C-alpha positions in Angstrom: 31.4 28.1 12.2 27.7 27.1 12.4 25.8 23.9 11.9 22.2 24.8 11.3 21.6 27.4 14.0 24.0 26.0 16.5 27.6 27.2 16.9 30.4 24.8 16.2 33.9 25.2 17.9 36.7 23.4 16.2 39.0 22.3 19.0 42.6 23.3 18.3 44.1 20.7 20.7 47.1 18.4 20.5 45.8 15.5 18.5 48.9 13.4 18.6 48.3 11.8 22.0 51.5 13.3 23.3 50.0 15.6 25.9 47.0 15.6 28.2 44.1 17.8 26.7 41.6 17.3 29.6 41.8 20.8 31.0 41.7 22.5 27.6 38.8 20.4 26.3 36.8 21.0 29.5 37.3 24.7 29.1 36.1 24.6 25.4 33.1 22.5 26.5 32.2 24.9 29.3 32.6 27.9 27.0 30.3 26.3 24.4 27.7 25.8 27.2 26.9 29.5 27.1 25.3 29.3 23.7 24.9 25.5 23.2 26.2 23.8 20.1 29.1 21.5 19.2 32.7 21.1 20.0 34.3 19.3 17.1 37.5 17.2 17.4 39.6 16.8 14.2 40.9 13.3 13.5 43.6 12.2 15.8 44.4 10.9 19.3 43.4 13.0 22.3 44.9 12.1 25.6 42.7 12.5 28.7 44.4 12.1 32.0 41.4 13.5 33.8 37.7 13.3 33.4 35.8 15.6 31.0 32.2 16.9 31.4 30.0 17.6 28.4 27.4 20.1 29.6 23.7 19.9 28.8 23.0 21.5 25.4 26.6 20.8 24.1 27.6 18.0 21.7 31.1 16.6 21.6 31.7 15.4 18.0 34.5 13.5 16.5 35.4 12.7 12.9 36.5 10.1 10.4 38.0 12.0 7.5 38.2 9.4 4.7 40.7 11.6 2.9 43.1 11.4 5.9 42.2 7.8 7.0 45.6 6.4 6.1 47.4 9.0 8.1 45.5 7.9 11.3 45.4 4.2 10.4 41.8 4.5 9.3 40.5 6.0 12.6 38.7 9.3 13.4 38.9 11.1 16.7 40.1 8.8 19.4 39.8 9.7 23.1 42.7 7.9 25.0 41.8 7.5 28.6 
């Protein structure tokens, strides 16, 4: 996917908050650093048991999908630390 001229990676991570996604999210962010662009988190809860680093040139973008707002109690992408 692209947003303007920048690549967008849609993170396919556990968004229930049941498992730690720190390592997988860091890997996605690092991979995106090669070209720059955005890592997008779908609505949900993302458990982070360890720090994440967003490299220069990379944007970490969450969402509030109004069509799904009731499913997630009206919240978008939540980082649980």
